[in-house]
C-alpha positions as CSV (number, residue, x, y, z in Angstrom):
1,M,-26.4,-64.9,0.4
2,M,-24.1,-62.0,-0.5
3,D,-21.3,-60.7,1.8
4,R,-21.6,-56.9,2.2
5,R,-18.4,-56.2,4.1
6,G,-16.3,-53.6,2.3
7,F,-19.2,-52.6,0.1
8,F,-19.2,-48.8,-0.7
9,S,-22.1,-47.4,-2.6
10,I,-21.9,-45.1,-5.5
11,D,-24.1,-42.7,-3.6
12,A,-21.6,-42.4,-0.8
13,L,-18.8,-41.9,-3.3
14,F,-20.8,-39.1,-5.0
15,A,-21.6,-37.4,-1.7
16,V,-17.9,-37.4,-0.6
17,T,-16.8,-36.0,-4.0
18,L,-19.4,-33.3,-3.8
19,L,-18.3,-32.4,-0.3
20,L,-14.7,-32.1,-1.3
21,M,-15.5,-29.9,-4.3
22,V,-17.7,-27.5,-2.3
23,S,-15.1,-27.3,0.5
24,G,-12.3,-26.7,-2.0
25,A,-14.3,-23.9,-3.7
26,L,-15.0,-22.2,-0.3
27,L,-11.4,-22.4,0.7
28,N,-10.3,-20.8,-2.6
29,V,-12.8,-18.0,-2.1
30,Y,-11.6,-17.4,1.5
31,E,-7.9,-17.3,0.4
32,G,-8.7,-14.8,-2.4
33,R,-10.6,-12.5,0.0
34,D,-7.8,-12.8,2.6
35,Q,-5.2,-11.7,-0.1
36,A,-7.5,-8.9,-1.3
37,A,-7.8,-7.6,2.3
38,A,-4.0,-7.6,2.7
39,W,-3.6,-5.7,-0.5
40,I,-6.2,-3.1,0.6
41,G,-4.4,-2.7,3.9
42,T,-1.1,-2.1,2.2
43,S,-2.7,0.4,-0.2
44,N,-4.3,2.3,2.7
45,E,-1.0,2.5,4.5
46,A,0.7,3.9,1.4
47,K,-2.1,6.5,1.1
48,M,-1.6,7.6,4.7
49,V,2.2,8.0,4.0
50,C,1.3,10.2,1.0
51,E,-1.2,12.3,2.9
52,K,1.2,12.8,5.8
53,L,4.0,14.1,3.5
54,A,1.6,16.2,1.4
55,A,0.2,17.8,4.6
56,A,3.7,18.7,5.7
57,I,4.5,20.2,2.3
58,N,1.3,22.2,2.3
59,T,1.8,23.4,5.8
60,V,5.3,24.7,5.0
61,Y,4.1,26.3,1.8
62,A,1.2,28.0,3.6
63,T,3.3,29.2,6.5
64,G,6.0,30.9,4.3
65,P,9.7,31.0,3.7
66,A,10.9,30.9,7.3
67,S,9.1,27.6,8.1
68,E,10.5,24.1,8.4
69,L,9.0,20.8,9.5
70,Y,10.5,17.5,10.4
71,L,8.5,14.3,10.2
72,D,9.0,10.6,10.5
73,L,7.5,8.1,8.0
74,P,7.3,4.4,8.5
75,A,10.4,2.5,7.3
76,T,8.2,-0.1,5.5
77,I,4.6,-0.4,4.4
78,D,3.3,-3.7,5.6
79,N,6.9,-5.1,5.7
80,Y,7.5,-4.0,2.0
81,A,10.1,-1.4,1.0
82,Y,8.6,1.6,-0.8
83,T,9.6,4.6,-2.7
84,I,8.4,8.2,-2.6
85,S,8.4,10.5,-5.6
86,Y,6.8,13.7,-6.9
87,D,4.9,14.2,-10.1
88,S,5.1,17.9,-11.0
89,T,2.7,17.7,-13.9
90,H,-0.2,16.6,-11.6
91,R,1.2,18.1,-8.3
92,Q,1.1,14.7,-6.5
93,I,3.2,12.9,-4.0
94,I,3.4,9.2,-5.0
95,A,4.2,6.3,-2.7
96,E,4.9,3.1,-4.6
97,V,5.4,-0.5,-3.4
98,P,7.4,-2.1,-6.2
99,E,7.2,-5.6,-4.8
100,L,3.5,-5.7,-5.2
101,D,2.5,-6.0,-8.8
102,I,-1.1,-4.9,-8.4
103,A,-3.2,-1.9,-9.2
104,G,-3.3,-0.6,-5.6
105,S,0.4,-0.6,-5.1
106,T,0.7,3.1,-6.1
107,S,-0.9,5.8,-3.9
108,K,-1.1,9.5,-4.5
109,A,-1.9,12.7,-2.6
110,S,-2.2,16.2,-4.0
111,V,-0.2,19.2,-2.9
112,A,-0.8,22.9,-3.4
113,C,2.5,24.1,-4.7
114,K,4.3,23.0,-7.9
115,N,7.9,23.9,-7.1
116,I,9.0,20.9,-5.0
117,L,12.4,19.4,-4.9
118,L,12.1,15.8,-3.8
119,E,14.8,13.2,-4.8
120,N,16.1,10.0,-3.3
121,L,14.2,10.0,0.0
122,D,15.0,7.3,2.5
123,P,11.7,6.8,4.5
124,S,13.5,5.1,7.3
125,K,15.2,8.3,8.2
126,Q,13.7,11.6,9.5
127,I,12.5,13.9,6.7
128,R,12.9,17.7,6.6
129,V,10.5,19.9,4.6
130,R,11.6,23.5,4.2
131,W,11.8,26.5,1.9
132,S,14.9,26.7,-0.3
133,G,14.9,29.8,-2.5
134,G,11.5,29.7,-4.3
135,N,11.1,25.9,-3.9
136,I,9.9,23.5,-1.2
137,E,12.8,21.1,-0.5
138,V,12.0,17.7,0.8
139,M,15.0,15.7,2.0
140,N,16.4,13.5,4.7
141,A,17.5,15.4,7.7
């Protein structure tokens, strides 16, 4: 008679291996989707920053030379530092998260006027949008 203690069938080994492969694949899909959701959230926050600044610029432009607005932007976007710039060719405010090297790390919002002076903004400080001569000036207060 044969002693069967310690016997492990090839079927059980195959079943355990298959279970590990399936669970590993599902975990990989979950982590990828979790990272994609985080990137989408960061991109949406950057878009909101652009829209808020563009709305302030458009309001000052529509109101006329005597107007001035102050606004506060978030110091970081999803705990990432970001930069704000202006593209005069396309009349767009651009918020970029340089730490993220993905397609959605740059967000844009259109503005009505083309004469905007915007340089070296520190988003953690209050921002002033006002007329300056024939230009809209965007700077830290």
